[in-house]
C-alpha positions in Angstrom: 121.3 92.0 122.5 119.4 89.4 120.5 115.6 89.3 120.8 115.6 85.7 122.2 117.5 87.2 125.3 114.9 89.8 125.9 112.3 89.5 128.6 109.4 87.6 127.3 106.9 90.3 127.6 109.1 92.5 125.4 109.4 90.1 122.4 107.3 91.0 119.4 105.9 87.4 118.9 105.0 87.0 122.4 103.6 90.5 122.7 101.5 89.8 119.6 100.1 86.5 121.2 99.4 88.1 124.5 98.0 91.5 123.5 97.1 91.3 119.8 98.9 92.7 116.5 97.3 96.1 117.0 99.4 96.6 120.3 102.7 96.3 118.3 104.6 99.1 116.8 105.5 99.3 113.2 109.2 98.3 113.9 107.9 95.2 115.9 105.5 94.1 113.1 108.3 94.5 110.7 110.7 92.6 112.8 108.3 89.6 113.0 108.3 89.6 109.2 112.0 90.0 108.8 112.4 87.1 111.6 116.2 87.8 112.0 118.5 90.8 112.2 122.0 91.3 110.9 125.4 91.0 112.6 125.3 93.0 115.9 121.7 94.2 115.0 118.5 92.7 116.5 115.3 92.3 114.1 113.7 95.2 115.9 116.6 97.5 115.5 117.0 96.6 111.8 113.2 97.2 111.3 113.6 100.5 112.7 116.6 101.4 110.8 114.6 100.3 107.6 111.6 102.5 108.5 113.7 105.4 109.0 115.5 104.7 105.7 112.2 104.4 103.7 110.5 107.1 105.6 107.7 104.9 107.2 106.1 101.4 106.7 103.8 102.8 103.7 106.7 103.7 101.6 108.5 100.4 102.5 105.4 98.4 101.3 105.3 100.4 98.1 108.9 100.2 97.2 109.7 98.6 93.8 112.0 95.5 93.5 115.3 97.6 93.0 114.7 100.3 95.9 113.7 97.4 98.2 116.6 95.0 97.6 119.2 97.8 97.9 118.3 98.3 101.7 120.4 96.5 104.3 118.8 93.2 105.3 116.3 92.9 102.4 116.5 90.9 99.2 114.5 89.3 96.5 113.1 86.6 98.7 111.8 89.3 101.2 110.4 91.4 98.4 108.3 88.3 97.0 107.1 87.2 100.5 106.0 90.8 101.3 104.2 91.1 97.8 102.6 87.8 98.4 101.4 88.8 102.0 100.0 92.1 100.5 98.1 90.3 97.8 96.6 87.7 100.4 95.4 90.7 102.5 93.8 92.2 99.4 92.1 89.0 98.6 91.0 88.5 102.2 89.1 91.9 102.1 87.6 91.2 98.8 86.3 87.9 100.0 84.8 89.6 103.0 83.2 92.2 100.7 81.7 89.4 98.5 80.4 87.2 101.5 79.1 89.8 104.0 77.7 93.2 104.3 80.4 95.3 105.7 79.4 98.5 104.2 77.9 99.7 107.6 81.6 99.9 108.6 83.7 102.2 106.3 86.8 100.8 107.8 86.3 97.5 106.1 85.8 99.1 102.7 88.9 101.4 103.2 90.9 98.3 104.1 90.1 96.7 100.8 90.6 100.0 98.8 94.0 100.7 100.5 95.2 97.4 99.1 93.6 98.0 95.9 95.3 101.3 95.2 98.7 100.1 96.8 101.8 101.3 94.9 99.9 103.2 92.2 101.5 106.6 91.2 98.8 107.7 89.0 95.1 108.6 90.2 92.7 106.0 89.5 88.7 106.0 89.7 87.3 102.7 91.0 83.7 101.6 91.0 82.5 98.8 93.6 79.2 97.2 92.2 77.0 95.9 94.9 73.8 93.7 94.9 70.8 94.4 96.9 72.3 93.1 100.2 75.4 95.3 99.5 77.6 92.4 98.8 80.2 93.0 96.2 79.6 91.9 92.8 82.7 93.2 91.0 85.0 96.0 91.2 86.6 97.8 88.3 89.0 100.6 87.5 87.1 103.0 85.0 89.4 105.8 84.6 93.1 106.5 85.1 94.4 110.1 85.5 97.6 112.1 86.1 99.1 112.6 89.6 96.6 115.3 90.2 93.3 114.7 88.3 91.1 112.2 86.8 88.5 112.7 84.1 85.2 110.9 85.4 82.5 110.4 83.0 79.0 109.8 84.7 77.7 108.3 81.6 80.5 105.5 81.6 79.8 104.9 85.3 76.1 104.4 84.5 76.6 102.1 81.6 78.8 99.7 83.9 76.2 100.0 86.6 73.6 98.6 84.2 76.1 96.1 82.7 76.4 94.7 86.3 72.8 95.2 87.4 74.1 96.7 90.3 71.5 98.0 93.2 74.2 100.0 94.9 77.6 101.5 94.3 80.5 102.8 96.0 83.1 104.9 94.1 86.6 105.7 95.1 89.9 107.3 93.8 93.3 107.7 95.2 95.3 110.8 95.8 99.1 110.0 95.2 99.9 113.5 96.5 99.0 112.3 100.0 96.1 114.4 100.9 92.6 113.0 101.6 90.9 116.3 101.7 88.1 116.5 99.2 88.6 118.9 96.4 85.7 121.1 95.0 85.9 118.7 92.0 85.6 115.6 94.2 82.4 117.1 95.7 80.9 118.0 92.4 81.5 114.5 90.6 80.0 113.1 93.8 76.8 115.3 93.5 76.5 114.5 89.7 77.0 110.7 90.2 74.5 110.7 93.0 71.8 112.2 90.8 72.6 110.0 87.8 72.6 106.9 89.6 69.3 107.8 91.4 67.7 108.0 87.8 68.8 104.2 87.5 67.3 103.3 90.9 70.8 102.6 92.2 72.0 104.2 95.3 75.5 105.8 95.7 76.6 104.6 99.2 79.7 106.5 99.4 82.8 108.0 97.8 86.2 107.2 99.3 89.4 109.1 98.9 92.6 107.0 99.7 96.0 108.1 100.2 98.3 105.5 101.4 97.0 104.4 104.9 94.9 107.4 105.1 91.3 107.7 103.7 88.3 109.8 103.8 84.5 109.0 103.4 82.5 111.6 101.8 79.3 110.2 103.2 80.7 111.0 106.7 82.8 114.0 105.6 80.0 115.8 103.7 76.7 113.9 104.0 74.6 116.9 102.4 76.2 115.8 99.0 74.2 112.6 99.0 70.9 114.3 99.7 
């Protein structure tokens, strides 16, 4: 049955308008993006098949062009549209960080970081430089590592903090392995950076670990590190 023949309350677009996007399943959200299904299959059914094929929404969003276009119902135009949508979301979050003070809500920072790390198969260490009002001045990737580790040099972090005249800092790195559990090394580098930055009169607000849609704030997970 085509979606247009479904009861109005069950159609993804109408459901989104009535209940908000957070009420939709991954398949319903993807169906709105796809707009149409294929012969004999509705957009929602096709979306669910694609989620099953890729192993979830995160893997679909991170798929490269070749992998993406080999799937039924997808093509280069959809790939370009998807990447443009993701980049708009990343820029939206970045603008929010530059204009406001969202750092009282770790979810806002995590939203930006998820888009920043999206698709990376190597571990990266990122620094967010903030002004006195905790607005974003700049963000930069300082270190690139392997799939399992990154060498982080506190002296280089301190040098960049001075260069940007940052009053506060948030650091983050991704775990391509999928785990967001802080390792002993994650804890230790956070302690070291906290002490080094304090000497510069710069506050380390948080250290985020990001893996796909999942994330961990060390400030909330292990606040004693920042004492």
